[in-house]
N, C-alpha and C positions, 0 to 999 in steps of 0.2 A: 646086924648082920655080920656072921664071921667071915674070918679071912677065905675061909673057901666057897663061902658064898660068891663073896666079891671076887674070887679070881674066875668062879664059874660063871657068870655074869659080863666080867671083861671077854672071856673066851667068845662066846655067846655073841657079844656085842661086836667081835671082829670077825666072825663069819657072818653076821648079816649083814656087814660095811661089805664082804668081800661080793657078796652076793649082789647087794644094791652098788657098786661101782661096776661090775662086771656088764649089769642091765644097762648101766646110765652109758657106757664103754658101745657096747652094740646100737643103740640108742645115737649118741651122739655120732660114731661111725656113718650110720644109715643117713643121717641128716645132711652130714659132711657130702657124703654122697649125690642124694639128693640134687644138694643144693648146686653141684658143679655141672646136675646134666642138663639144667633147663636154663634158657634164656629165654630174654623177652628184646623187642626192637620197640626206644622207645626214641621219640624226638628230644633233642636235648635244646632247652630252652635259654643253656649261656654256651658262648663259644668257649672251647677247649683247646687249647693250643694243641696238643696230642693228635689233634683229629685233624684230616683234612677236607674240605669241601664245603657247601655253604653254613650259614649260622645255624638254620635250623634243620637240617640234613639228617634223617634216621639214622642212630648210630646201634650199633648191637651191644646192649648192659646186663649185666649177668645180675641175675635177681634171684634170689631163694623163693622158692613156690611156698605155698602158705602151707601143705602139710611139713614141710623142710623145717620149718619158721617154728610149729608148734612142736615137731621131735625134738629142734635143740632147745626148745624153752623145757622139754620134761627131763632131756638127759641133763638139762644145766640143774634143775629140782632134782635126778639122781646125784648129783654128785653131790649139791648142798647138803641131803638127806645121811648120804655114803659119810661123808667128811664131818658129821654128828657123832653119828654111830661110832666114829674111830676115836673120837674125842672123848668120848663115855666110855669106849675100852679103856684108854689110856688113864681114868679118873678112875675107874674100877679096879683096875690093876694097882695102881698107887696106892688105892684104901685097902686093898689085899694085902701088898707089902708091908703097909704102914711106912711110906719113904717115898722120895722121889721115883718115881716108874722111867728109869733110866740105868738100873743096873748093873745090867748085861746087855747084848748084843739083841736078844728079842725085842726086850723092851726097848731100845737106842730106836731098833728099826720099827716097831709101833709107835710110839711118839714120835718119829720122824716121817712116818707117812702121814700122820695127823697134821704136822710141821707143813709138809711140804701141800697137801690139800689147802689148807687154810691160807698158806700163802699166796697163791695161786687164785681162792678166790677173792682174797683181798687186791690185789694187781687187779684181777680180771674183770673187776668192778668199775679203772679208770680208764684202761686204753681196749680197745677195738680188739682181742686177741683171741676170741673165742675158738678161732682155728687151732689153737693148741690145745684144746679141751681134752679131747680123744686123747692126744700122747701124753699130758698131765695122768689124766685115771687111768691109761695103762703103765707107766710108770711106776705110780700110786701101788698098782695091784701086784705088780711083778714084785717091788719091796716088801708088801705083806703077807703074799704070798711065800718068801724064801723066806721071810721072817716065823710064819707059822708053819711049814714045813721043813725048814731047817734049823732052824735058830731056837724052835719054842724051848724055854725051860719052865720050869715049874716057879711059882712063889718060893722065895728062900731067904736066908740072910745072906746081906753083904758080905762079900770078901774083905779080908778085915781095912786092905788098905784102902777099898772104897766109901769105906766107912766116915766119912768125912764131909763136912761142911762146903767141901770145893766140888764135890758130887752134884749140889744143885748148880752153881755158880758157873764152872768150867765146861759139864757136861750140857746145859740148859743152853749156853750160848753154841755150844759146837753145833748143835741141833737144829736152833735157828738159824743160822749163816748155813750149815747144808741145805734146809730146806729153801733157802732163797738160792743158793750155789744152785739147785738143782731145778727151779723157776727161769734162774737166767740162763743154765745152759739148754734147758729146751728153747727158750728166746732165740739164743744164738746159732743155734743149729737150725732152726724156721730161717733166721735171719738171711744165712749163708748160702741157704738152698733157693729164697728168694731173687738173690744178688745173682745167681747162674741162672736165673730164668728171667732176671729184669724185670719182678715184681717189684716198683720202687715203693708204691705205697706199703704194704703190707710189709715189705723190710724195715722201712721208715719205725711202721707201729712195733715189729719183733726189736728190731735195735734199740729203741726209745727205753723200752720194758727191760729188756737186759743191762744197758746201762744202769737203770736205777736200782734196778736191784743189785746191782754188785756195787753200786757205789754205798747202798746200806748193807751188805751182806759184810763186804770186805774189812769194815771196823770190828762189827762184833767178831768175826775169826780173829781178826788183831787180836783182841781183848780174851778171845777164849785161848790163843798161844801163850800169853801173858798170863792169865789165868793157870794153866798147866803147868807153868814154870813156877807159877808158886804153891799150887799144889806140890809139883815135886820136891820143893824144898821141904816140904813139912813132913813128905811120906821118907824120903831117901836121902834129906841133906845137903842137897845140891839145886840150882834150879835148872841145870840144863848139860844132860849127859849124850847126846847124840844116840838116845836110843830110839828103833824102829818108828816107834809112834811119835815121837819128836821129831823125826828128822823127816817123815813124809809131811807130819803138819806143817812145818817150813818149806818142804816144797809146794805147797800146795800154796802158802801166802805169796811165795816168789812169782808163782805164776798168774796169780791176780792179782798181786802188785805191778806185773810185765803188761797185764792186759790193760788195765788203767791207765799207767802212763802210754802205751802204746795208744791210746784213742786221741790223747791230747798232743802226738808227736805226727806231725809232717811228714809223709810215706809210711807209715806203718800202719795206719787205723785198718786197712782192710787184711790187715794179719792178726788185727786185736782178737776177732771172734775167737781164731784158733787157739789163741794162747789161753781164751778162759776154758773153752774144753780140754785142755792137758791140765787147766788148775780144778777141773770138775775130776777127769779121771785118776789126778793124784789123790782126791778127796776119798771117792768112793775106794780106792787102794786101798788109803788109810785103814777105810773103816773094814772092809773083808780083807785083804789081804793081809796085812800085819795083824789085825787081830788073828785069824786062823792058822796063817801058815809062817810068820816070820817068829821066832821066839825073842822075849824081851820082856823087861820089867811090868809093860804092859799087857801080857797074857793072861787076860783073865776075862776071856769073852762071854764064859758062863755057859759054853756049847755042850 
């Protein structure tokens, strides 16, 4: 297979992934809508402290319909298929380039989309947070769509400063942490919404997911910042220079450090979610804003 063939195959996989994710989003949204519009009355066989009345009094209990359950299953299958396709696109792009497939913003966005989808699938198997699936798919679609329409770059040689072993180490860590930050941000937003609505059960599920994800992501991001400093010394002869990219990476680190500290501090726990969201916004700005709008030593977006 030639480099041109592999690149064309990668583009075809991306197009297919966009179509599958779009269909999965419609199916998941329809399943969510159906599951919210149907309720049934069923006797409770055990006492529930939050309810008043006799022990076995009928209570209104939400339950997804058979149709919505089947739709949710079909949507989840679509997410799995779309994830496989976008992962294949990343692999094909790497084969076409003959290197790690994250040498410019398009490739970073493509690989980041795959990482977000994989991270969500892994964590959703362990926690009942299927309600986040439509939002995760929507975000992956946005990232893929922006990458294809605004950031796309044909396969080409690396900018000299990127032609380093640090590309694999530093950027891979940044992608992994970014994917986890994305899942954590979605779970945090859902937690904050349910806090306002008083839905404690789902709030606890989303809060637990966000906490777990951030506990894993924070040390990975810390390593990415340290590896970036090592790359900086190798490329420019200094570990840190407060370049815009370095500065915003540090700002992101500070917000997530404050978030994790707030979770263990009495009186700050309910504010911790906002710190996580601020950290995620700083991460997004570091990717888009710094690369595209702020000149600096890291201005090699490839767009």
